[in-house]
MARKOL-58964 format. One record per atom (N, C-alpha, C): atom name; x, y, z. Coordinates in pm, 1 decimal, padded with zeros to 6 digits. Layout:
REM MARKOL-58964
- CA_X_Y_Z
...
//
This chain:
REM MARKOL-58964
- N_-01864.0_02073.1_03703.8
- CA_-01972.6_02041.2_03610.1
- C_-02015.2_01895.2_03630.8
- N_-02146.2_01873.3_03638.0
- CA_-02198.9_01738.8_03659.6
- C_-02173.1_01650.3_03537.7
- N_-02158.3_01520.6_03563.5
- CA_-02136.0_01426.7_03454.1
- C_-02262.2_01413.5_03370.0
- N_-02245.1_01411.8_03237.7
- CA_-02359.1_01400.3_03147.3
- C_-02425.0_01263.5_03161.6
- N_-02558.1_01263.9_03166.5
- CA_-02631.7_01138.7_03174.9
- C_-02664.7_01088.1_03035.5
- N_-02654.9_00958.2_03016.3
- CA_-02676.9_00901.7_02883.5
- C_-02821.7_00906.4_02839.3
- N_-02910.9_00862.3_02923.5
- CA_-03051.6_00861.3_02885.7
- C_-03090.5_00736.3_02808.5
- N_-03217.4_00732.5_02770.0
- CA_-03275.4_00614.8_02706.4
- C_-03205.1_00576.5_02577.5
- N_-03184.9_00671.9_02487.7
- CA_-03132.0_00638.0_02355.3
- C_-02985.0_00597.9_02359.9
- N_-02909.9_00652.9_02453.3
- CA_-02771.6_00607.7_02470.2
- C_-02771.5_00463.6_02520.1
- N_-02868.0_00430.8_02607.2
- CA_-02881.3_00292.6_02653.5
- C_-02915.0_00197.6_02541.4
- N_-03002.6_00241.3_02449.8
- CA_-03038.0_00158.8_02334.4
- C_-02914.3_00134.9_02247.3
- N_-02839.7_00242.3_02220.4
- CA_-02718.8_00228.8_02138.6
- C_-02617.9_00135.5_02204.7
- N_-02601.5_00148.2_02336.4
- CA_-02506.7_00062.8_02408.7
- C_-02547.6_-00084.0_02401.8
- N_-02678.4_-00108.3_02406.9
- CA_-02728.6_-00246.4_02402.4
- C_-02700.6_-00310.6_02266.6
- N_-02683.9_-00229.1_02164.9
- CA_-02654.2_-00280.0_02030.6
- C_-02502.9_-00292.6_02009.3
- N_-02431.4_-00186.7_02046.9
- CA_-02289.6_-00177.3_02013.5
- C_-02200.5_-00264.2_02102.0
- N_-02226.8_-00268.7_02230.1
- CA_-02141.0_-00345.8_02319.8
- C_-02132.0_-00493.5_02280.8
- N_-02244.5_-00562.4_02259.3
- CA_-02235.3_-00704.4_02220.9
- C_-02164.1_-00725.1_02087.3
- N_-02192.4_-00635.6_01990.8
- CA_-02128.4_-00648.8_01859.9
- C_-01977.3_-00633.6_01872.4
- N_-01932.7_-00533.9_01949.1
- CA_-01789.5_-00512.4_01966.8
- C_-01724.4_-00631.2_02037.2
- N_-01793.0_-00686.7_02136.9
- CA_-01736.9_-00798.8_02212.0
- C_-01723.2_-00924.1_02126.9
- N_-01819.9_-00946.8_02038.4
- CA_-01817.0_-01064.9_01952.1
- C_-01703.6_-01055.4_01849.9
- N_-01683.3_-00936.0_01795.6
- CA_-01588.3_-00919.7_01686.3
- C_-01442.5_-00903.5_01730.7
- N_-01420.2_-00861.7_01854.9
- CA_-01281.4_-00841.6_01894.1
- C_-01262.1_-00821.5_02042.8
- N_-01140.3_-00849.2_02088.9
- CA_-01101.2_-00821.0_02226.0
- C_-01061.4_-00674.6_02235.7
- N_-01101.7_-00609.3_02343.6
- CA_-01079.2_-00465.5_02355.9
- C_-00973.4_-00438.4_02462.0
- N_-00871.4_-00363.1_02424.9
- CA_-00765.5_-00326.3_02518.7
- C_-00754.1_-00173.6_02521.3
- N_-00765.7_-00114.9_02640.2
- CA_-00758.0_00030.4_02656.4
- C_-00636.2_00064.5_02740.5
- N_-00552.3_00153.1_02689.1
- CA_-00432.0_00194.8_02760.2
- C_-00442.7_00341.0_02800.3
- N_-00424.5_00370.5_02927.4
- CA_-00428.2_00507.1_02981.5
- C_-00565.3_00573.4_02966.4
- N_-00671.1_00495.0_02982.6
- CA_-00805.9_00550.8_02971.3
- C_-00837.0_00655.1_03075.6
- N_-00762.0_00655.8_03187.5
- CA_-00787.4_00753.4_03293.3
- C_-00751.3_00895.3_03252.2
- N_-00690.5_00911.3_03134.8
- CA_-00658.2_01045.3_03085.9
- C_-00778.2_01115.2_03023.3
- N_-00888.5_01043.6_03005.5
- CA_-01011.7_01104.6_02955.2
- C_-01081.1_01173.6_03072.3
- N_-01100.7_01306.4_03066.5
- CA_-01169.4_01375.9_03176.0
- C_-01308.1_01317.6_03198.1
- N_-01344.3_01298.9_03323.9
- CA_-01472.9_01237.0_03355.1
- C_-01589.0_01335.6_03348.5
- N_-01560.9_01464.1_03352.2
- CA_-01666.1_01566.0_03339.2
- C_-01614.4_01680.9_03253.2
- N_-01707.3_01763.2_03205.6
- CA_-01670.8_01882.2_03130.3
- C_-01645.3_01855.1_02983.3
- N_-01639.7_01960.5_02903.8
- CA_-01618.0_01944.9_02759.7
- C_-01479.4_01892.1_02729.1
- N_-01470.1_01808.4_02626.0
- CA_-01341.9_01753.4_02584.9
- C_-01349.4_01715.8_02438.0
- N_-01240.2_01740.2_02366.1
- CA_-01228.0_01699.6_02225.7
- C_-01136.0_01578.0_02221.4
- N_-01188.1_01466.8_02171.8
- CA_-01111.3_01342.3_02162.9
- C_-01076.2_01320.5_02016.0
- N_-00949.8_01333.4_01983.8
- CA_-00900.8_01329.7_01845.8
- C_-00843.9_01190.8_01816.4
- N_-00902.2_01122.2_01717.7
- CA_-00865.2_00983.3_01689.3
- C_-00838.1_00961.5_01539.9
- N_-00747.3_00870.3_01509.8
- CA_-00723.0_00832.0_01370.0
- C_-00839.3_00747.8_01318.8
- N_-00852.9_00735.0_01186.8
- CA_-00968.8_00665.4_01127.1
- C_-00918.9_00567.0_01022.8
- N_-00935.6_00435.3_01049.6
- CA_-00881.1_00333.9_00959.1
- C_-00985.4_00237.6_00904.0
- N_-01102.0_00230.4_00968.4
- CA_-01202.8_00132.5_00927.0
- C_-01342.5_00185.2_00957.1
- N_-01441.4_00137.3_00880.4
- CA_-01579.5_00177.0_00906.0
- C_-01631.7_00119.2_01037.8
- N_-01556.6_00027.4_01098.4
- CA_-01594.7_-00026.1_01228.9
- C_-01542.0_00059.5_01344.7
- N_-01462.1_00160.7_01313.9
- CA_-01404.0_00244.8_01419.2
- C_-01508.1_00303.8_01514.7
- N_-01617.3_00365.0_01463.6
- CA_-01713.0_00426.9_01556.5
- C_-01769.5_00330.0_01659.2
- N_-01787.1_00205.2_01621.4
- CA_-01837.8_00104.1_01713.4
- C_-01744.7_00089.6_01833.5
- N_-01617.0_00068.4_01807.9
- CA_-01520.7_00050.3_01916.3
- C_-01487.5_00180.9_01987.2
- N_-01487.9_00291.0_01913.4
- CA_-01459.4_00419.4_01977.4
- C_-01571.3_00459.5_02072.0
- N_-01694.9_00428.5_02035.2
- CA_-01808.4_00457.9_02122.9
- C_-01796.7_00378.4_02252.5
- N_-01762.7_00250.7_02240.7
- CA_-01746.6_00166.4_02359.2
- C_-01629.8_00216.9_02444.2
- N_-01520.2_00253.4_02379.1
- CA_-01402.5_00305.0_02449.5
- C_-01436.6_00429.2_02532.6
- N_-01505.1_00524.5_02471.6
- CA_-01541.0_00648.3_02542.3
- C_-01639.7_00619.3_02654.7
- N_-01739.1_00535.1_02625.0
- CA_-01842.5_00503.3_02724.2
- C_-01783.0_00427.6_02843.1
- N_-01688.2_00336.7_02818.4
- CA_-01623.7_00262.9_02927.4
- C_-01545.9_00356.1_03019.8
- N_-01506.3_00471.4_02967.4
- CA_-01432.2_00568.3_03046.1
- C_-01522.4_00677.5_03103.6
- N_-01650.4_00644.5_03116.5
- CA_-01742.0_00729.7_03190.2
- C_-01800.3_00847.8_03117.1
- N_-01789.3_00850.3_02984.5
- CA_-01843.0_00962.8_02908.2
- C_-01943.7_00915.1_02804.3
- N_-02032.6_01006.1_02765.2
- CA_-02125.4_00980.6_02655.2
- C_-02057.9_01031.7_02527.8
- N_-02030.2_00943.6_02430.4
- CA_-01961.5_00988.3_02308.6
- C_-02054.6_01061.3_02212.5
- N_-02004.9_01169.9_02154.9
- CA_-02080.1_01246.3_02055.6
- C_-01996.5_01253.3_01928.2
- N_-02047.4_01192.1_01821.2
- CA_-01977.4_01184.8_01693.5
- C_-02036.2_01281.7_01591.9
- N_-01955.7_01316.6_01491.9
- CA_-02006.2_01383.7_01372.4
- C_-02054.1_01274.9_01276.4
- N_-02170.8_01294.0_01215.6
- CA_-02224.3_01194.7_01122.1
- C_-02301.6_01265.0_01011.7
- N_-02307.0_01202.8_00894.4
- CA_-02379.7_01261.3_00781.1
- C_-02523.8_01291.0_00819.8
- N_-02570.1_01411.1_00786.9
- CA_-02705.2_01451.5_00827.7
- C_-02812.8_01362.9_00765.6
- N_-02780.4_01298.1_00651.7
- CA_-02879.0_01211.4_00585.5
- C_-02916.4_01092.7_00673.8
- N_-02828.0_01053.3_00766.5
- CA_-02856.3_00939.7_00854.6
- C_-02969.8_00970.5_00952.2
- N_-02997.2_01098.2_00971.0
- CA_-03106.8_01136.8_01060.0
- C_-03242.8_01098.0_01000.3
- N_-03243.4_01068.8_00869.3
- CA_-03368.4_01028.9_00802.2
- C_-03388.7_00878.0_00798.9
- N_-03290.6_00801.9_00849.3
- CA_-03300.9_00656.1_00849.4
- C_-03383.0_00611.9_00970.3
- N_-03487.9_00529.8_00948.5
- CA_-03570.8_00483.9_01060.7
- C_-03486.3_00418.0_01170.1
- N_-03522.0_00438.9_01292.6
- CA_-03455.1_00387.0_01412.3
- C_-03318.6_00454.5_01432.6
- N_-03230.2_00445.2_01330.9
- CA_-03099.2_00508.5_01345.4
- C_-03114.1_00657.9_01370.2
- N_-03203.8_00720.8_01295.3
- CA_-03225.6_00864.1_01312.0
- C_-03271.7_00897.4_01453.2
- N_-03359.9_00814.4_01507.8
- CA_-03408.8_00836.1_01643.5
- C_-03295.6_00823.5_01745.3
- N_-03208.1_00724.5_01724.9
- CA_-03094.1_00706.2_01815.1
- C_-02998.6_00824.8_01806.4
- N_-02970.0_00870.2_01684.4
- CA_-02878.0_00982.0_01666.0
- C_-02931.7_01109.1_01731.3
- N_-03061.4_01134.5_01711.8
- CA_-03120.9_01253.2_01773.9
- C_-03123.4_01239.5_01925.5
- N_-03168.1_01123.2_01974.2
- CA_-03180.4_01103.0_02117.3
- C_-03047.4_01105.3_02189.8
- N_-02941.9_01057.4_02124.3
- CA_-02808.9_01054.0_02185.3
- C_-02729.7_01181.2_02157.1
- N_-02792.3_01278.9_02092.7
- CA_-02732.7_01410.5_02065.8
- C_-02603.6_01401.6_01985.5
- N_-02608.2_01326.2_01876.6
- CA_-02494.0_01323.2_01785.5
- C_-02496.4_01450.1_01700.0
- N_-02387.2_01475.8_01629.7
- CA_-02370.6_01604.5_01560.3
- C_-02381.0_01584.8_01408.9
- N_-02485.0_01641.7_01345.0
- CA_-02500.8_01624.1_01200.4
- C_-02399.9_01705.1_01120.1
- N_-02352.2_01646.2_01012.2
- CA_-02258.4_01713.8_00922.3
- C_-02330.2_01741.5_00790.7
- N_-02331.2_01868.5_00749.9
- CA_-02401.4_01909.4_00628.0
- C_-02299.3_01947.5_00521.0
- N_-02222.3_01851.9_00472.5
- CA_-02120.2_01882.2_00372.6
- C_-02183.1_01909.6_00237.0
- N_-02128.0_02009.9_00168.3
- CA_-02170.2_02037.6_00031.9
- C_-02312.5_02087.3_00019.1
- N_-02367.8_02145.0_00127.0
- CA_-02502.9_02198.2_00120.9
- C_-02503.7_02340.4_00173.5
- N_-02616.2_02406.4_00156.8
- CA_-02630.5_02543.4_00205.6
- C_-02630.5_02546.3_00358.1
- N_-02648.7_02431.1_00421.0
- CA_-02654.4_02423.9_00566.8
- C_-02520.6_02384.9_00628.7
- N_-02412.1_02393.0_00551.1
- CA_-02281.7_02347.1_00599.1
- C_-02239.3_02417.3_00728.1
- N_-02276.1_02543.1_00746.1
- CA_-02239.0_02618.2_00865.6
- C_-02302.5_02559.6_00991.6
- N_-02412.4_02486.4_00973.6
- CA_-02481.0_02429.8_01089.1
- C_-02392.9_02329.4_01162.8
- N_-02304.0_02262.9_01091.0
- CA_-02216.5_02164.6_01153.6
- C_-02130.3_02232.0_01260.1
- N_-02070.5_02346.6_01225.7
- CA_-01986.0_02418.6_01320.4
- C_-02069.9_02471.5_01435.8
- N_-02190.2_02518.8_01404.8
- CA_-02280.3_02567.4_01509.7
- C_-02312.8_02455.2_01608.0
- N_-02345.8_02337.8_01554.9
- CA_-02381.1_02224.3_01640.4
- C_-02261.1_02179.0_01723.9
- N_-02142.3_02183.9_01664.5
- CA_-02021.9_02144.4_01736.8
- C_-01993.0_02241.5_01851.2
- N_-02006.6_02370.6_01824.4
- CA_-01986.0_02470.8_01929.2
- C_-02087.6_02453.5_02041.8
- N_-02211.0_02423.4_02004.8
- CA_-02315.6_02401.7_02105.3
- C_-02279.5_02283.1_02193.9
- N_-02229.2_02176.0_02130.8
- CA_-02193.0_02056.5_02205.6
- C_-02082.7_02085.8_02307.1
- N_-01984.2_02165.0_02265.9
- CA_-01875.6_02201.7_02357.7
- C_-01930.5_02283.2_02473.9
- N_-02013.6_02379.7_02442.5
- CA_-02069.6_02466.2_02546.7
- C_-02157.2_02389.6_02644.8
- N_-02213.9_02277.4_02599.8
- CA_-02296.1_02194.9_02687.7
- C_-02213.6_02091.9_02764.9
- N_-02080.9_02096.2_02747.7
- CA_-01993.5_02009.8_02825.6
- C_-01983.1_01867.2_02776.5
- N_-02003.2_01846.1_02646.4
- CA_-02004.0_01710.3_02594.1
- C_-01863.9_01661.5_02556.1
- N_-01851.1_01529.6_02545.7
- CA_-01727.7_01465.8_02498.1
- C_-01743.4_01440.6_02348.5
- N_-01667.7_01511.6_02267.4
- CA_-01682.3_01506.0_02122.3
- C_-01569.6_01423.1_02061.8
- N_-01607.1_01321.6_01986.8
- CA_-01509.8_01235.0_01919.6
- C_-01493.0_01284.7_01776.2
- N_-01368.5_01313.9_01739.1
- CA_-01342.8_01375.5_01608.0
- C_-01241.8_01292.1_01529.4
- N_-01275.6_01267.1_01402.5
- CA_-01182.6_01206.1_01307.8
- C_-01135.8_01317.4_01213.1
- N_-01024.7_01383.2_01242.1
- CA_-00980.6_01495.8_01158.2
- C_-00959.8_01459.0_01011.9
- N_-00930.5_01331.4_00983.6
- CA_-00908.8_01291.6_00844.3
- C_-01037.0_01299.9_00762.3
- N_-01151.7_01300.3_00828.0
- CA_-01279.3_01315.7_00758.8
- C_-01336.6_01185.7_00706.1
- N_-01251.5_01091.5_00677.3
- CA_-01293.0_00960.1_00626.9
- C_-01181.8_00861.3_00658.1
- N_-01202.8_00732.8_00630.0
- CA_-01097.8_00635.7_00660.1
- C_-00974.1_00665.1_00575.0
- N_-00857.6_00647.5_00636.4
- CA_-00733.5_00680.9_00568.2
- C_-00715.9_00599.9_00439.7
- N_-00656.4_00664.9_00342.7
- CA_-00623.3_00597.9_00217.1
- C_-00477.5_00554.0_00214.7
- N_-00405.2_00578.3_00323.2
- CA_-00267.2_00533.5_00331.5
- C_-00264.6_00381.1_00326.7
- N_-00191.9_00320.5_00234.5
- CA_-00190.8_00173.8_00220.4
- C_-00148.5_00100.2_00347.5
- N_-00068.4_00165.9_00431.9
- CA_-00020.5_00101.4_00553.7
- C_-00104.7_00138.3_00676.5
- N_-00207.5_00218.2_00657.4
- CA_-00296.8_00250.8_00767.3
- C_-00255.0_00367.2_00855.0
- N_-00152.0_00443.7_00813.1
- CA_-00111.1_00561.0_00890.1
- C_-00204.6_00677.6_00858.2
- N_-00213.6_00778.5_00946.6
- CA_-00301.9_00893.6_00920.2
- C_-00263.4_00966.6_00792.5
- N_-00363.8_01017.9_00724.1
- CA_-00340.2_01097.9_00604.1
- C_-00367.0_01244.8_00636.3
- N_-00347.3_01332.7_00538.5
- CA_-00373.4_01475.1_00557.2
- C_-00513.7_01495.3_00612.3
- N_-00526.0_01582.1_00711.7
- CA_-00653.1_01600.0_00781.3
- C_-00716.8_01735.3_00751.1
- N_-00845.4_01742.5_00776.5
- CA_-00919.2_01867.5_00765.2
- C_-00887.9_01954.3_00887.0
- N_-00906.5_02085.5_00872.6
- CA_-00864.7_02177.6_00979.0
- C_-00978.5_02219.6_01071.7
- N_-01097.3_02162.5_01053.8
- CA_-01210.0_02201.0_01138.7
- C_-01183.9_02176.9_01285.5
- N_-01111.9_02068.5_01318.2
- CA_-01083.3_02037.2_01457.2
- C_-00996.6_02146.1_01520.9
- N_-00905.3_02204.4_01442.6
- CA_-00819.4_02311.1_01494.6
- C_-00901.6_02434.1_01528.0
- N_-00994.4_02469.8_01440.9
- CA_-01080.0_02585.5_01466.1
- C_-01161.5_02565.3_01592.8
- N_-01214.7_02446.0_01610.0
- CA_-01295.6_02415.6_01728.1
- C_-01209.4_02422.2_01854.6
- N_-01088.2_02369.5_01846.8
- CA_-00999.5_02367.7_01963.1
- C_-00953.5_02507.9_02001.6
- N_-00930.5_02593.3_01902.2
- CA_-00884.6_02728.8_01931.2
- C_-00997.8_02818.6_01979.0
- N_-01119.7_02789.4_01936.2
- CA_-01235.4_02869.0_01978.4
- C_-01275.6_02838.2_02122.1
- N_-01235.8_02719.7_02171.5
- CA_-01275.4_02678.1_02306.0
- C_-01152.7_02623.9_02379.5
- N_-01122.6_02681.7_02492.5
- CA_-01007.0_02638.0_02570.6
- C_-01047.6_02517.8_02655.4
- N_-01056.3_02401.3_02588.4
- CA_-01097.6_02277.5_02655.4
- C_-00991.0_02170.8_02630.0
- N_-00988.1_02064.1_02710.5
- CA_-00888.3_01958.9_02688.5
- C_-00900.8_01895.7_02550.1
- N_-00787.1_01878.9_02486.1
- CA_-00779.4_01808.7_02357.8
- C_-00698.8_01681.8_02382.7
- N_-00764.7_01566.9_02372.9
- CA_-00702.0_01439.6_02407.4
- C_-00673.1_01359.1_02280.3
- N_-00546.0_01329.8_02252.4
- CA_-00512.0_01247.2_02135.5
- C_-00528.0_01099.3_02167.8
- N_-00583.5_01024.1_02074.6
- CA_-00603.4_00881.1_02093.3
- C_-00568.5_00809.2_01962.6
- N_-00497.5_00698.5_01974.1
- CA_-00473.1_00613.2_01857.5
- C_-00546.9_00481.9_01878.6
- N_-00603.6_00430.3_01772.4
- CA_-00673.7_00302.2_01777.5
- C_-00620.4_00213.0_01665.4
- N_-00598.7_00086.3_01697.5
- CA_-00543.8_-00007.1_01599.4
- C_-00611.7_-00142.4_01615.4
- N_-00629.3_-00213.8_01504.4
- CA_-00688.5_-00346.5_01508.5
- C_-00813.5_-00359.6_01423.7
- N_-00886.1_-00251.1_01406.3
- CA_-01010.4_-00257.2_01327.8
- C_-00983.1_-00276.7_01178.9
- N_-00865.5_-00233.5_01132.3
- CA_-00833.3_-00252.6_00991.0
- C_-00814.9_-00400.0_00958.6
- N_-00759.4_-00475.9_01052.9
- CA_-00744.2_-00620.1_01033.6
- C_-00880.1_-00689.4_01034.1
- N_-00974.3_-00630.0_01104.5
- CA_-01108.5_-00686.2_01113.2
- C_-01188.9_-00657.3_00986.6
- N_-01185.4_-00530.8_00943.9
- CA_-01255.6_-00495.5_00819.9
- C_-01177.8_-00390.9_00742.0
- N_-01132.4_-00429.3_00624.3
- CA_-01059.8_-00340.1_00534.2
- C_-01152.8_-00303.1_00419.5
- N_-01199.2_-00179.4_00420.2
- CA_-01299.6_-00136.1_00322.3
- C_-01244.4_-00137.1_00179.7
- N_-01123.1_-00088.7_00162.1
- CA_-01069.5_-00075.9_00027.1
- C_-01040.1_-00211.8_-00036.7
- N_-01009.2_-00310.6_00045.2
- CA_-00986.3_-00445.4_-00007.6
- C_-01111.3_-00532.8_00002.2
- N_-01220.3_-00473.6_00055.6
- CA_-01348.0_-00546.5_00071.9
- C_-01325.0_-00678.1_00146.3
- N_-01250.4_-00668.4_00258.0
- CA_-01212.8_-00788.7_00330.7
- C_-01260.9_-00780.9_00475.0
- N_-01344.6_-00877.0_00513.6
- CA_-01394.2_-00887.0_00650.2
- C_-01342.3_-01017.0_00709.6
- N_-01262.0_-01006.5_00817.7
- CA_-01198.8_-01125.4_00874.9
- C_-01221.3_-01129.2_01027.2
- N_-01335.5_-01178.7_01069.6
- CA_-01363.6_-01184.8_01213.5
- C_-01284.4_-01292.4_01287.2
- N_-01230.3_-01389.1_01212.7
- CA_-01154.3_-01497.5_01275.4
- C_-01013.9_-01506.2_01214.5
- N_-00912.7_-01530.3_01297.7
- CA_-00921.6_-01538.1_01443.9
- C_-00959.2_-01402.8_01503.6
- N_-01014.5_-01406.3_01623.6
- CA_-01063.5_-01286.1_01688.8
- C_-00951.8_-01184.4_01705.1
- N_-00977.8_-01060.7_01666.5
- CA_-00875.8_-00956.2_01668.3
- C_-00872.3_-00882.4_01802.4
- N_-00758.5_-00818.9_01830.3
- CA_-00745.4_-00731.0_01946.2
- C_-00753.0_-00586.3_01899.4
- N_-00845.9_-00511.3_01955.0
- CA_-00862.4_-00370.0_01921.3
- C_-00804.7_-00288.2_02035.5
- N_-00705.1_-00207.7_02005.7
- CA_-00634.1_-00131.6_02109.5
- C_-00658.9_00018.3_02095.7
- N_-00689.6_00081.2_02210.2
- CA_-00695.2_00227.6_02218.4
- C_-00584.0_00272.9_02312.5
- N_-00502.9_00365.3_02267.3
- CA_-00396.8_00421.8_02351.6
- C_-00420.9_00571.8_02364.0
- N_-00433.5_00619.3_02486.4
- CA_-00468.3_00759.3_02512.6
- C_-00344.2_00838.5_02551.8
- N_-00326.7_00954.1_02490.4
- CA_-00213.5_01039.8_02521.9
- C_-00249.0_01148.4_02621.2
- N_-00147.8_01223.4_02664.4
- CA_-00168.8_01337.5_02752.9
- C_-00239.2_01449.6_02675.2
- N_-00312.9_01536.3_02745.6
- CA_-00376.6_01650.5_02677.6
- C_-00273.7_01731.6_02598.6
- N_-00314.1_01779.9_02482.1
- CA_-00224.0_01856.8_02396.1
- C_-00226.9_02003.6_02437.1
- N_-00110.5_02060.9_02463.5
- CA_-00098.7_02201.0_02503.7
- C_-00098.4_02289.3_02378.6
- N_-00204.0_02367.0_02363.0
- CA_-00215.6_02455.2_02246.2
- C_-00198.7_02602.6_02284.5
- N_-00143.6_02628.7_02403.4
- CA_-00134.8_02766.4_02452.6
- C_-00053.9_02857.7_02359.9
- N_00049.0_02803.6_02294.8
- CA_00132.0_02887.9_02207.5
- C_00058.7_02935.7_02082.9
- N_-00053.6_02870.8_02051.1
- CA_-00128.6_02908.3_01930.8
- C_-00247.1_03001.2_01960.7
- N_-00283.2_03009.2_02087.4
- CA_-00399.6_03090.3_02122.2
- C_-00365.8_03239.2_02116.1
- N_-00463.4_03319.2_02075.1
- CA_-00443.2_03463.1_02066.4
- C_-00387.0_03509.4_01933.4
- N_-00345.1_03414.5_01849.6
- CA_-00295.5_03452.0_01717.3
- C_-00411.0_03467.8_01619.9
- N_-00392.9_03552.4_01521.9
- CA_-00497.7_03574.4_01421.7
- C_-00520.6_03446.7_01341.6
- N_-00648.6_03411.9_01326.8
- CA_-00679.2_03288.0_01255.6
- C_-00640.0_03298.2_01108.5
- N_-00579.3_03193.1_01058.9
- CA_-00538.6_03184.3_00918.8
- C_-00534.0_03037.5_00880.9
- N_-00530.6_03011.0_00752.1
- CA_-00518.9_02872.9_00705.7
- C_-00389.3_02811.4_00755.5
- N_-00283.1_02891.8_00756.4
- CA_-00152.7_02843.1_00802.3
- C_-00159.1_02801.1_00948.6
- N_-00223.2_02884.5_01031.3
- CA_-00235.9_02853.5_01173.2
- C_-00318.1_02726.6_01195.0
- N_-00431.6_02717.2_01126.9
- CA_-00518.4_02601.3_01143.0
- C_-00448.6_02472.9_01098.1
- N_-00371.9_02482.7_00990.3
- CA_-00297.8_02366.0_00942.4
- C_-00191.3_02324.9_01043.8
- N_-00123.2_02423.3_01101.0
- CA_-00017.8_02395.1_01198.0
- C_-00075.1_02325.4_01321.0
- N_-00187.9_02374.9_01371.2
- CA_-00250.4_02316.8_01490.2
- C_-00300.3_02175.6_01459.8
- N_-00361.6_02158.2_01343.0
- CA_-00410.2_02026.0_01304.0
- C_-00296.7_01925.2_01298.0
- N_-00184.6_01966.1_01241.6
- CA_-00070.3_01875.2_01230.1
- C_-00009.7_01842.1_01366.7
- N_-00012.6_01938.6_01458.6
- CA_00035.5_01911.5_01594.3
- C_-00048.0_01799.8_01656.4
- N_-00178.9_01810.7_01642.4
- CA_-00269.6_01709.7_01697.0
- C_-00244.8_01573.3_01633.3
- N_-00242.1_01570.8_01501.1
- CA_-00232.7_01442.7_01431.6
- C_-00093.3_01379.4_01441.7
- N_00008.9_01462.2_01460.9
- CA_00141.7_01405.7_01484.7
- C_00144.1_01331.3_01617.8
- N_00073.2_01386.0_01717.2
- CA_00067.7_01316.5_01846.5
- C_-00009.8_01186.3_01832.4
- N_-00118.5_01187.6_01757.0
- CA_-00195.1_01064.8_01733.2
- C_-00107.2_00962.2_01662.1
- N_-00031.7_01010.1_01565.1
- CA_00056.3_00919.4_01488.6
- C_00164.0_00858.8_01578.3
- N_00216.5_00936.9_01672.9
- CA_00316.0_00885.3_01766.8
- C_00256.7_00774.6_01853.8
- N_00134.1_00796.6_01899.6
- CA_00066.5_00695.3_01981.5
- C_00040.8_00568.1_01900.1
- N_00005.2_00586.1_01773.3
- CA_-00018.7_00471.0_01686.3
- C_00110.8_00392.5_01665.1
- N_00221.1_00463.6_01649.7
- CA_00350.5_00397.3_01632.8
- C_00385.4_00315.3_01757.4
- N_00347.9_00365.0_01875.1
- CA_00373.5_00292.7_01999.3
- C_00292.5_00162.6_02004.4
- N_00166.6_00169.4_01960.9
- CA_00084.3_00048.6_01958.4
- C_00141.3_-00053.3_01860.6
- N_00175.0_-00005.7_01742.2
- CA_00221.2_-00094.4_01635.6
- C_00366.3_-00138.1_01654.3
- N_00437.8_-00066.3_01744.1
- CA_00580.4_-00092.4_01765.6
- C_00656.5_-00082.6_01633.5
- N_00625.1_00024.6_01562.5
- CA_00689.0_00053.0_01433.9
- C_00730.2_00199.0_01428.9
- N_00817.7_00231.8_01335.6
- CA_00856.7_00369.2_01311.8
- C_00750.7_00435.9_01224.0
- N_00695.0_00546.4_01270.6
- CA_00594.6_00617.7_01191.5
- C_00661.1_00690.2_01074.8
- N_00593.5_00700.5_00961.4
- CA_00650.1_00772.7_00847.9
- C_00652.7_00923.1_00872.8
- N_00736.9_00992.6_00800.6
- CA_00740.9_01138.4_00808.9
- C_00617.2_01196.0_00739.4
- N_00563.5_01303.0_00794.4
- CA_00451.7_01370.7_00730.9
- C_00325.2_01285.1_00728.7
- N_00234.3_01322.9_00637.3
- CA_00107.5_01253.9_00626.2
- C_00078.8_01217.4_00481.5
- N_00017.1_01104.0_00462.5
- CA_-00015.3_01056.2_00329.0
- C_-00111.9_01152.5_00260.0
- N_-00087.8_01181.8_00133.7
- CA_-00173.5_01270.3_00056.6
- C_-00233.4_01195.0_-00061.5
- N_-00364.5_01167.8_-00059.1
- CA_-00429.1_01096.5_-00170.2
- C_-00413.1_01169.3_-00302.5
- N_-00413.0_01300.7_-00299.2
- CA_-00401.8_01377.9_-00423.4
- C_-00266.2_01355.5_-00489.9
- N_-00160.0_01359.5_-00408.6
- CA_-00026.2_01339.0_-00464.2
- C_-00010.3_01197.2_-00516.6
- N_-00073.2_01103.1_-00447.6
- CA_-00062.8_00963.9_-00490.6
- C_-00138.8_00941.1_-00619.0
//
């Protein structure tokens, strides 16, 4: 399969995001060669800061792929941003509306077109006080089981020190180091062919996020906690 071409709007986005990322932090990528250079791929990443998409886009693009994110469909109505999102073929999310099924349809279309899809299974920035992954949504598991494509776990660290949304703290100085660590593709063969159920989807999601958590522990050089943080229980 030929490598996807970025086009005009991806170039516009890169011209905005690359300088911003460079000014705000040093970027370190570990094992980036594990990202397939062609063909469909699901890139599963933890979510700790609203600045994550900026650095994740640069990370994916530096590794030869055009990143495709899920984003609120309302952003398509924002001048300029909407044009960039449409032109760069990002994936609209229709949560809590009659069009919610369109999100899954658009995601399936993206896979079939051979795109590199960046997914935050947690759905939003983690509420774990220490920045570890919290309980995730199971949509990524459904997508992975419906399509036998590489699932690449990635951990990213450093953006929380740069901008902490819950503490309303932005600290660009001293300049932070933003690290991406890429893991080996996740083998989901033991789960394929089984009847879909909530239990199955939860199990697959946890397999993915446990690998992400392990990679994050390696970056942080800390022991990862057992399980996943649950905002409801807290």
